[in-house]
N, C-alpha and C positions, 0 to 999 in steps of 0.2 A: 391168608391173605388179608383178612379183616384186621388181624392183630398188627400186621406190618403197617397198614394204613393208620391205625389208631396210634401207634408209636410215632410215626412220621408227623401226624398232626399234633400230637403232644409236644414233640421236639420243636416244631415250628412255632407253636404257641408259647413255649417256654423261651425260645430265642427272642420273640418279639417283646415279651414281657420284661426280660432282662435289659434289652436295648432301651425300652421306654423308661425303665427305672434309672438307667445310667444317664439319660438326658435330664431327668428330673433332678438327680443329684448334682449334675453340672450347673443347672440353673440355680439351684439352692446354694451352691458353693460360691457362684458369682455374686448372688445377692448378699450373702454373708460378707464376702470380701468388700463389696461396695459399702455396706453398712459400717463395717469396721473402719474403712478409710474415712468415711464422713465423720465418724465419732472421733477418730484420731485428729482430724483437722479441727474439729470444734474444741477438743481438749487443748490443742496447741494454741488456738486463738485465745481461749480463756486464760491459759498460763501466761500468754504474752500480755494480756490486759492486767492481770494481777501483778506481773513484774513491773509494768509501767507505773501502776498506782503505788506500789511499794517504793519505787525509786523516787517518785515525786514527793511522797510523804517523808522519806528519809532526807531529801534535800531541804524541804521546808523545816524539818526538825533541826537539822544542822545549822541552817540560816538563823533561826530563832536562838539556838544555844550560843552560837558565836557572837551574835549581836548582844545578847545579855551579858556574856563574859566581857566583851569590849566595853560596854557601858560601865561596868563595875571596875575593871582593871585599868583601862586607858582613859585619857582625857577626850572629851568631845570638843571639836572645833566649831564654835557657835557661829562665827561670821561667814564661813565658807561651806560650799558643798562640792561634791564631785560633779563632773560634767553631766552625768545622768540625773543629778538631783539627790544622790544618796548622801547619807550623813557621813561626815569625815571624823575619824578618830586618830589620835596622836599616840603612838606607842612609846615604850620606855626609851627608845633610841631616837626619838623626835622624828619618826617617819610617819608620813601621812598615808592612811589607807581607808578603804570602805569595805563593807561585806557584801559580796554578790549574792544572787539567788540560790546558789549552791552552798553557801556558808564559807566561801574562801576569802581570804584577805587579798584585796587588790590594791597594791601600793601605787600611789600617784605622786608626781612631783608637785611642789607647792605652786609653781607657775601654771599648772594645769587646773587648779581650783578656781571656781567662780563664786562671785558674791551670792549669798543666800537671798532668794527673792523674799520680799516682805509681804 
């Protein structure tokens, strides 16, 4: 009889210990999932910031390169500027353009040009 009681108490104790261990594992698993999610979000934000900085740097580099090329290859129109105050260049086809902040040629008509402020 004593042996049966000992075995029953041992089985009950083992059952409680396993159940407690399972709850600890669930809590630990949730904590790991939460930490991984937060880390993933931080990495995503960092990558987005690097992408924006790279894009901005690339656009500025393109602007400077195109303006340098335009200054060497094309004529600069000294008396007029674009409506936004940008320098006007005249290409080989006598078309008027300026270079925007992304390094693109923006063509304008001669009538849209304004006198250069002194």
